[in-house]
N, C-alpha and C positions, 0 to 999 in steps of 0.2 A: 746332291740337293745341296742350296748353299743362300744367304742371305746375307749380301756383302755391302757394305756403305762405304765408300770413299768419299773420305774426310775433304779431299782437294777440290771434290767439283759438287759436294753434297746429292750426291746421288746411290740411289737403292738398287740392288739389282736382285730380284728375287727368282731363281729359276732351280730347275732339277734335273735337265735335261729333257725334258718335254715342251717346257713352256718357258718362256722368260716374261717376267713383269719389271717395268721400268718405272722409277720414279725420282724427281728432282725437288730440291727447295728451291721455289722461284723468289726474284728478286725482294720481293715484299716478304717473306718469311712462310707465307702457303705452303701446300705441297703440292706440285705439279706430277703431271702423267706424261711420261714419254712415250710407252711401248706397251703393248699387251698381245700376244704371240707367240709363233713358234720359236723353241731355245735357240738364242743367239749367244753368239763368244762373249764374253766379258771383255771389258775395257774404262779404261779410269775416266774417259769424258764422251755422255752422249750430249754435249749439249748443241749439239747442230741439231737435234729431234727438237728442240725447242724455238720453233721458226715464229720469228714477229714482224709483222708488216706494219707500215705508217697506212689506215687506212680512216679516211674522213668519216666524220659524226661519231667516231670512237672517243671515251672518256681515258686518261691517262693515270696510272698508278703516282708518278712523281712528277714532279717542278720540271720541266725542261726535258722531258723524255717521251718521244711521242711514237714509239716504239711497244712498250711493257704496258699494256692492255689486258684485264683479265678475261675481258669478252673474247679474245681472242687466243688465250691459253687455256691448256687443256688441264683441269683441276682433279683432285682427289675429292676434294669434302669442300666443294664450293660453296658460298653463299651471296648474295643478293645486293646488286645494290652500290657496291665500291669497284665500280667499271664493268663489273658482271651483270647484263640483264637477261638473262636465261634463268630455268629452276634451278633454285638452290638445294642442294642437299641437307642443310641445317638454317632452322631461321628462330631467334629467339627475340622476342617481344617484351621490350624494356619498361621500366615505369614509365618512361618520358615520353614512350610512342615508340621510339626507336625501333629497330630492327636488321639495323647495321651493326656486322659484328667483325672481327677481323684475327682469326686463329694462326697464330705463327707457331711455328716450329721450335721446339725445346730442346726436344732429346730423343733418342730411342734406344729399344730395350729388344735383344731376340731370345728369347726362351725354349729351350726344346718342348717337343709336345705342341698341348692344346689346351689351354685354359677353359674351363666349365661358364657356361654363362649363367648366372643366377636367376632361377624361375624360369629359363627358356630353353627349348629343347635345340640342341643343337647339336654338330657332327664331334666327333671324339676320337680320341687316340688312345689305344692298349698298353702304348711303348712312347718313350721320348723319342726313340727314333724313326718314329713313322712320320713326324713332322716337325716343321720349326716356326714359330709363333712371331712374329715384329708385332712389334706396337710403337707407332710416333706418336710422342706427346703433344699437342698443340696447346696453346694457350693465349685467353683472348683477355691481356693487362686491363684492359677498360673493367669488363666485369668483372675478373676474376674467375671465370669458367674454362677449365681444361677439356682437352677434347682428346681422346685416346682413338685411335685408327688401329684395328690389329688386321693383320694379315696372315692368316695361316696357310704355310705352301705344305702340302702334302710330299713324302719323298716320293712315290713310285708312281703318281696318278697325275695328270693334267689338269688340276684342282686349286683354285683358290678360294679360301672361304672370310669373309670381311664381316666387320661389325664395328660400331663406335659406341664410344660410352663417354657420357656429358657429366662432370661433376660440376654444380655451383659452389666454388670456394669464396664468391662474393659476401655482400652484404644486404641485396637484394632478392626479391622475389623476381624472378624472370616466367614467361611462359614459351615452354618449346612449342612450334606449330610445325615445323621440319625438321624430322630425323631418321633422312633415309640409312638403311644399310648398306649401300652401293650404291657409285658415282661411277660410271667411265666413260670419259670422253674420250673419242676414237676420230681417227684424224679426217675420216671420209664417209661418207652415207653409201658408198654401194654395198648395199646388205639388203636380203629381204626380212622382214619382221614375219617370224612362224609362233602363232599362239595358239591357244585350244581353249575355243567357246562353245557355249551351248546352254542348257536348260536342263530342268527335270526331265530324266528317262533319255538324254542326246548330248550327253559331259563329254566334252573333250576333241570336240570335232575339230581337226587339222584347220587352221586360217593361216595365209599366207597373204601378204601386201607386201611390195617393195616402199624403202624408207623414201619421204618425200619431206622437202620441206617444209617448218611446221611440227606439230605434236603429234604421235602416235601411240596409244596407248590402251592397256587393260584395266580393270581394278574391279575393286568390290568395296561397296560402302556398305553392306548387310549385316557385320556384326560377324560373319565369318567368309572363307575364302570363295565361295559360292557355287554353284552349277555352271553361271554364266561365265566365268575364265575362271583359270588357274593361275597361280602365282607363279609363271615360267615360262618364259619366252625364250626363242631361238634366234641368233642373228646368223644367218647365212649368207654366203658371196652367192651372185646370182649363177649358177648353172653347180651349184654343191648339189650332190645329192644323197643318198645314202652311204655310199660308201667312198665316194670321193668330193673332195673340198673342203673348205673353209667353214667352219661352225664354233659359235660361242653358245654356251648353252647359258642361263641365268635363271637361279630357282633362290625361293626367299623360303626361308624355314621357321613358318608364319602360318596362324591359322584365322588371323582375325582379317580387318579391312587392308585392302595390300595395294600398292600402285605400282606397274611396270609402265616405265615412258619412255620414249624415247624422242627428243626434240632437236631436229636435224635443223640448223642455223641457215643463215643466207649462203654462209662460205663454205655450206655441206659437211660441215663439220654434226657429229652426232653424238649426245648427250644422253647415257642411258642410266636412268635411276630407277632402283627395285628397293622399295621399303614400307611402313607403314604410311597406307595413305593418309595425305596430308586435310586433304577434307572431313572436317569435322573433329579433328585432333586439336586437341593444346592443354599439353601436361605441363601444370605449375611445379617449376622448380624454382623451389625455396634453398634459403642458404645452407651448404652442407648434405642436400640432396643430391643424386645421382639418376640418371637415367641412361640404361641401355638398351640398343637397338636388336632385332632381332638379326639373325644370322642370314646374309646372301651365301651362294654357294654360285661359284664359277666355272664352269668347266670349258676348257679349249679342244678342239679337235681340227687336224689336216685332214683328216681322214673321213670326213662325212658325218652324218646324223648319227648313222649305226655304231660308229664308236664314240662319239660323247654319249649315249645313251648308256654303252655298255659301261661306262665311267661313273656314270649315275648311279646305276643297277649296283654296282660292285660297292661304290662308298657309303649308299644310303642303305644299303639290304645289310653289311656288315659293320658301319661305322657310324648310322643313325640310329638304326633298329637296335633294340637293346634287350634284353634281359634272355630268360632260359628258353625262348621260343624262335630268338633270333635266327641261329644256325641250323635248325630242327625240321624237318619237313611237315606241312601242315594234315591237320587230322582230315580224312574226307568225312564231310557234316551232313546231316540231311537236318533242314528247318520245316517247323512245320506252318509258316505264317501262309505260303499260297494254298496248303493244304486244308488248313482247318478256318483261317483268320481267327475270329473272335468264337470260332461254334467249338469246344473241346470240354472233355473229361480227362480226369487223368487214366481211365481205361482208354480211353482212344488214342492220348497220344502215345502211352506203352505200344499200343497195337501197330501205331505209323513205325515206334523205335524195334519192334520187334523185328517187323520185315526188315528193314533197313540194317538189321543186324545181321540176318542170314544173306543179306545180299553184299557183306562185307562193310558196310557203314561204320566208323570209327565214333562219332560224336555225333549225339541228339542235340538240338537245339531248339528249346523255347520261348517263341518270338512274343509280343505282343497278345495282354488281355490277360494276363494270371495271378494280376495284383490289385489291388484296392476293390471301389465301386466299378472295375472297368469293363463295362459290356458292349463298349463303341467307343470312338474316338471323344464323345462330351464329357467323360468322368477318367478319374483314378489317378492320373497323374499326378506325383509328387508323394504318393502314400506307396511305399515301395516294403508291402507284407502282403503276403499270400490272399487271393481270393479267397474264400469260407466256401463260398458256394461254387467256384467251378474246384480248387482242390481242396477240399473240406482235408486232407490230410498234410497240407502244406506242403511247400517247396522238396523240404528234407526227404520226405516219405517218394517224392516223385522221384527225386534226384538215385534213392537208394535202388528202387526198381531198374530205372535205366543202367546203374552201375553194375545192377545185376545181370542185366545181360551180357554185361563185358564192353559195354561204351562207357565214353565218359559224359557228362551232360552239361549244358550251357545255356546261357539265361540272355534274356534282353532287358535293359534297361534305357531310359531317356531320362539321365538323371537331371537334364538342365531347364526341363520343362515341369509345367505344372496346368493342371486342369481349375478354373473354379470351382468345380463341383469335388472338390478333393477336402481331403482334411487339413492337410498340409496348406491349401488356399484358407482356410478359413479360419487357420491358427494366425499366419501371418499374412494377410494380407497384402501388407507391403512391402512385401519382399519379391513382386513381379517389377520387372521393367517397367517403368509407365513414369509419364509425366501428369503431373499434379494440374489437374480442371481441363484435360483433352482426354479425347476417346480412348478405350483400351482398345487396339484392335487387334483381333486375333487370327493365328494361323492356325489350319486343321485344329480347330476349337481350342488351341492350347495357347499359353504365353510362358513368358521367357523370365526364370528365375535371377535375378538379381547376384551371380555369385562373381562381384567385384567385392561382394562383402562376405568376410572371414566366416560368418555367424551361419550363414546360407550354406555356405560350401562344408562347414563341419555336420549342419543336421544331414546334408543329402549323404556324406561320408558316414554317416554313423549307421543309416538304415543300409546302405549298401555292406558295409563292413560287416554286420549283423548278419544277414542273409549269407554273405559268404565265409562265415566262421560258423554257422550251425548247417550248412549245406555242402554237399561234394560238387561245388561247381568250377569246373576246367575251364568253361571259356565263356566270357562277356563279351555279346553284342551291344555296343553303344552308340544309340541313335540321337538323331538332334532334327528335328522333322519343320524346324521355321526359322526364320530371319529376323531379327530385333528390330523392331519399329517402336515409334515413342521414346527414341534412346534417354532415360535420365535416373540418377539413382534417388532414394532416398535417405541414403545414406554419406552423399557427399555434397562437399558447400557448392554456392553456385561458381565460384571459379576454378572448379575442377572437376564440372560436368562435362568436360571435354576430354576426361580420362577415362569414361566409363566403359569406351568400348575395347582398348586394351586390359583395361584391369579385368573386364569379364575375361576375356582370353588368358591372363595369366591364373584367375581364379578354377577357369576348366584346366590348366596345365598344373596346378596346386592338387587338384582334386585326382587326376591321373596318376598324379609323382606318388600321393600318398596311399592309393589303390594297389597301382603296379609295386611298389618296394615292401607293402607288407602282404599281399598275395602275388609272391612270384609266379607261381606255379600256373595262374592263369594267363591263357591265352587272350589278350584282345582284341578284337575288330572294332575299328571306326565306321560309323556310319551316319549319313548325315541327307534322310530322304535319298536314300542312295550316295551319290559322289559331289553332294553339297558341302563338303570340307574334307576332301582327297588333296592333302598336301602333305608336305615333309613336316610341318611342326607336328601333326598328328602321328606321321609315320616311327616318331622316336618314341612314343610312349604304346601305340597298339601297331607290331607289323605288320600287320594286314588289316585295308578297306573293303567295305561294298562298295564296288565302282559307281554302279548305277542300279538302281529299281528296277531298271529295263532289263529283262533277265532273257529277253529274244534273243536267238542265240546270231541273228542276222544283224538286227543291231549293234548287238554287242561286238561283232567284229569293228566298226568303227571306233568305239567307246575305248576298246581294251586296246586297238592299234596307236591312238591318240595318247593313252594313258604311258603307253609302254616309251614315249618319248624321254620321258623324265624317270619314272618307278618303276622298280624292280617286277618281274613276274610275281615273286614271293609276297607280295605286295597286293594283287588284284585278286579280290572275291569275287566267284565267278560259281553257277550254279545251273544245273539241268534244271529246268522246271517244267509244269503241264503244257499241254497244248488244247487246243487253242492258246495259244499266249495270251496271260491275263493284261500285259500291257498295250500289244496291238493285235489281237488276234490272229497273228499269223500261225500256221502250222508248220512244223519244220520236222525233219528225220529226227529219232532219238541219238543216231549217231552222230550228224552235225552239231544237235545241241552238247555232247558230251566233247566232241572234238575241239570246239570254241571254248569250253569251260576248262578243258583240262591245261588250257595253258592259262594257269589262275591259280588260288588255291583250291579248287574243285569242291562240289558239293550237290547235294540234290535239295529241290524246295517242291515238292510234290508228294505224295501220297502213292507208296509205291505198291499196297495194298490194290491200287485202283489199275495196275497195268495187267497187261495179259502174259500168261507164262512164257511166251516169246520174248517179250519186253523185258520180262524178269531177269531172263537168263544173259539178254544182252546188256543190262546192270552189272552184273554179275562180273561179265566180262570187262565193262568200262572201269568197276573200281580196280580189280586185277590188275588190269594195263598202268591206272593211277599208281597203285601203291608200287608197282616195278621201276617205273620210270619218273615220279614227281620230284626227287633229287633233281634229276638233269634239268626238267623245266623251270623248276621253282629258283635252282641254283645254279643253273649253268650260264652260259654266253647267247643273249637274244637277238637276232637278226632278223629286222622287217626286209622280208623279197619285195612285197605286190602291196599295194595300195590300197585299201577298198573305196579313200575317196578317188580312186581317178579310174575305174571300169566295173567289169564284171567277176573280176578274180581278187581273190586275197591270199597271200600267202607270209609265214612266217616259220623260222626253225629257234629249234634250243640246241646247243651243242655243249657236250658234258666237259669240262675242264681240262681234261686228258686227250680230247677230241677223238674217243673211238667212238662216242657213241652220238649220235643224231638225230632229234623227232623235226618231222616239217610238216606243219599244217598246211593243209589247201583247200580251197575253198569258192566256189562257185554258187553266184548268187540264181540265176536262171539257165536253164536247160538250154542247148544251141543242138543245132541240126545242121549235119554236114559243113561244121567249123575247123578252122584247122587243125593241122599236130600242136601240142604245145611243147615246149620245153621251159624248166623253173632252175636259173642259177641259184645255186647257193652258195653258204658263207662259210666261212669259219674251218672249214673241214682240214685235215693234214693233207696235203698233196701226195705224200708220198704212201699213206696207207688205201689196201680195200676194202672198201664196204660193201656189205651184201646189201639189198632195199628189199626190206620185207622177208627176210630169208630167200630172197629167190635169186633174182640176177647180182651183177657183182661188176664193181665201177669204182676206179680209183677216186681219189681225191680230186684230184687237177682235171680229172674228165667232170665231175658232178660241178664243179665251181665255173671252169670255162667254156666246157662245152652243153650242158645243162643237166638235171634229170625229165627224164620222160612224163610227164603228165597225161599225156594220150590218153583221150577214153572212148566211147561207143559214141560220145556227143560229136566225135569226127568221123566225116563220111555217115553212110548208113549201118545202123546197128546190125550186129550178126549173131544168128542164136547164141556163140558159145560167148556174147561180151555181156560182162554185169548192164544193166542199164540204168541210167542217169534219169537224176530228176531233179525240180527246182531245189535249190538250198542243199546241193550237193557238196559231198567234201571227203576229204581222207587222212589219215594221219601216217605219214611213211615213216617206217622204223630203218636208222640207218647204222648198223654195226661194224667195226672194223675187225 
């Protein structure tokens, strides 16, 4: 790993033997981009990569020079209007109305390790030898504003983490309207843009589009990263697949409004920008004040999308997630929501927990409905004290009864929200986000608390901390069930209303930070009507998240497959639910529901008392299986084998770090008759080890990866009496042991 600066050519070379990233100080003092990709040999001079041509209708920086135009230079953190007409990374509105800036390189510094970002989630190091950080210091002399561009190169991963920090060292108030976390100018546009879009209950479906001249982007302006788009995109070369080809993954460690954009100009160069969405963003930067952008993480792979994903998984699992639960296998839980909804008593809950404990489940989670006047979604949010009607003995009593069974106890909260029918709202109606004189729009009959205000954060923290201190609570499911409308804060002056969305997310992070610091034993799971805020920012505080409210096994194939491109399997909350499924009314086999859910954190969302004796025995076997193999699934290497977006079959696998054990999930949507014989090409095995498959036949790793695992069943040909019958929504998890 090295970060080298060649003084004679003013060139930076960041390389760790896996990637190289080249930058150069341009003739006007700005920082230019020369190369991003597979590692190359260092040399003193890479000036030949700075190609400049005379082009009519361009503007030129220097008098008499008709070659140097920023419009045709690849830049690290461009601004608009000084010969570059593309979208900028930074923009400051000045008192005279000007938006022109001129950030010039002044110096740079290299530090071991990785500095934290104050108030923001970010990847981190546990020792200085894990990474090096380059900070390039730039300054706009006229404004007195300094700009620090941070680049962290990890020692053993093809990863570059980036962020920017601006400080107003001048004497005038400025307004920051663009502050992207990353800009990457690529020399050509021969890429496909892959993003993950959807809506409630169908999150992160894979979408692919060829880059074209013009702008292609995904974004959120909802106040959270959203179900609709995820703050993660890939650029892949045409023909790149899961196991070959060049791929660049770009991920934003942020949970609020974001923009991921690729602008292709008329000469087919591609500018990628990723960061806080400029739409509606306006941050007043007074003299002496600073602004820190969120972190963007770039992963490069020349071995396809699987290799890129495994890099993200390793980094986010071990150097973004934190705390006592980071490296621990996740407890198998049962959640009461789909079993009871709002209709429960303490005895009924204990009955569900008793059945689950007999089947080996480790954690009981009480979902919505336990607090205040909560008997529907019309009331109670904001009043985080037990409902004496449903739980006359309180949460502590219920927790003791659950703990007495030998199980851990968990609780659902929605701390960012309030109902108007609540004691909190009646006491503080001005604490909701709303615009004076305008209608208050509701979502799910609830309103968003203004967490940009410290007194609101303090109030919510006080209620939650009181419960966590009084009751033995080991797990929190943190939900968030609506987007922000009528964005306005009663606590902000008119010239700072454009700060609300970002300040709100900073308030969420502040609340999370206080709770995780003071209650480190608690496992937090993030949720936002399912996957409405499933992003790296949340992963920093909650090492797992509920990826979707859709618990149907077949729908989950697409959701979990798409999620796996960026997020580790240990972060994917997945449960076995009742049938007919409560979202799509589909009936799927109990085995398939478990075979999908086991490639996640695993749990149950049903009343086990309602199952047959045969089904209960199957559940016990599922729980035992998960306990035996969950460390491999959650912390091993994950490979996608067959996409649910492309046909009737889905397949994926997890391989232990020593490559001696693997689990292969195989899924078929609809039955077939007289179909072909089928093989599945495996990945990640040791070619020289001999593996038994389900304790029966044996094959060497090279055969399984090059010839394939035979997955032919009675769907091929006509089923014989000794063959297992197949069905719609069939599946199998193969266990391979060396």
